[in-house]
C-alpha positions, 0 to 999 in steps of 0.5 A: 527529430519531428517524427520522434517528437510526433511518436512520443506525443502519440504514445503520451496521448495513448497512455492518457486514454488507456488510463481514462479507459482503465479507470472507467472499466474499473468503476463499471466492473465495481458497480456491476459487481456491487449490483450483482452482489446486492441482487444475489443477497436479496435472493434474486437471479438464482436459476430455478434449477438450483433454487430448490437446494440451499447447498446448490444455490449457495455454490452457484451464487459464490461461483457467480460472485467469484467470476465477477470478482476476477473481472474486477481484479483484472480491471483493477490491475489494468487501471493500476498500471495505467495510473502508474503511467499517468502519474509520471506527468504528475510527478514532473509537474510537481517537481518543476512547479516547486522550482517555479514556486521557488522562483516566484517566492524569491521574486516577491521577497526580492522586491525592496531588498533586491536580488541577492546571490543567495537567491540565485544559488537557491534557484541554481540548486533547485534546477540542478536537483530537478534535472536528475529527477526529471531523467528518473521520472522518464526512466521509470515512466512505467512505475510511477516516474519519481514515485517509483522508489517510494513504492514497496513490494506490496505495491503500496507507498512506503512511509519509511522510503518517503521520509527518507527520500524527503530528507535525501532531497533536502540534504542534496539541495542544501549541499548544492546550495552551498556549493554554488554559494562557495563558487560565488565566494561565500564562506567556506566554513559553511560545510563544517561537521559542526553546522551539519551534524544534526542534518547528517544524523537525521538523514542517517537515521531516516535512511537506517529506518527505511532499511530496517523496515524492509528487512523486518517486513521481509523477515516477518513475512518469510518467518509466517508472522505477517500477512501481506497482500499486493495492492492494485496501485499505490495511494497517498493514504498509504503514508499514513494508514495500514494495509486496511486503509485505516489511519495509523497513529505511529505512521502519522506521527513519523510523517508529521514529526519529520515534516516539521523538522524539514520545514524547520531546516529549510527556514534555517537554510533560508535565514543562514544561507552561508552554512548548512542548516543547524537543527537542534539536537532536541528535534533530532531526538523527537524524530528518533523517538517517532522513528523508534515508535514506527519500527516498534509498530512494524515489529508488532503488526500483523500476526499468523492466522490461527484456527481455534476450533472447527465445529459442525454448523447447526441451523435453527431447528436442526438436531445435535449430531456429529459431523457427517459428509455433506454437513457444514463446518464452522472454522473459528479462529483469527487472521483468516482475512488479513489486512488489504484482503477485504476485496472480493478477489482476495476473499475468493482466494481463501481455501480450507484444506480438509485432509487431501481435499481443497475446499474453497470458501463460498461467498455468502453475500448480504446487503453491503457486504459478505456474511461469509467469510470473515476474519474470525469464521469460515463456513464450508461444506464438508466435501463428499470426497472426505473419507470418514475417520480423523481428518486435519483441517487448516486454512490457506489465506489470501496471502498464502499463509497456512494456519495450524492444523485441527483434527476433527472426526468425520462419521459415516 
């Protein structure tokens, strides 16, 4: 047994060192990429052999940035996997920290009034709930411990799953609490449907929202009406933000209203420990309204990328002319850079199909970002392999989704 314990401790230390090394490696890779991008944006570091040709220098800069971006992505994936292993300990600490906090609160409130059976039932119910959570965290230690069921297919924390899980834990705790109270001789009418109708409705509602959200997202992705790009790792901000990290009103409202209802339910359970917490129907309706807004936002978010037009890219002083092989073409539209694809590695995965030729969109750095590609415009050189005549052009985004096709005329 001692040998097993020593081995597990060594594995734990290895995971901690891997997590720290992964974070440090990712930070170094990001810093190196940003420095390289700003250096190339200032026109420095370009070899003299290609500096004389704007097209060759742009291609060289794009390839150098793409290689650096792949390094950043690899380090990001390593850091994300290490973070998931490390966060298991944090989730276990949160579970048992909550049990300890409950014990301290009960001990402080027992001063003067004495220890009661309800306090014992609350502590026992917390222990009965913490044990399976600890086992689940150990079983999913490589996927974030207790957080594993809350992580969606895009490697982000799911708002709907988090809210449903919160109500599940509260409902299980309330039932365990009343079971212990019944064992100690409390009133047997505490589990009547008249007392727990509000709690049952909210648990069913949030669970249905979680299932419906997963189905809606899957159907929209498969139907090419929503673009999803996988994240490096889950973040707490995912509960309140969209895939781009911007605050989302419907997500925030759903979480805050549900949290307020949970707090009220906990207070009701503490004030009336002999029955399920009675939640008012007005509060149930408020959560339902927030859930409806959340689902409506899921049905309407995103969209399919679209190409509106393709024109010849004209520089200052250049004469007007038709599109010829070797010219730059500018593709105008929307949705070329989906939410969550603003990082350097997803930008390198943008491809323009010109007939049978795959043209990767070159990265054009500017201080603090990229001038190309953008969400509304892409500029690519017309490859020499494109035959003159009528040619179809379309875009394949980082999510793998294709746009509509636009026909252009290429002349000799």
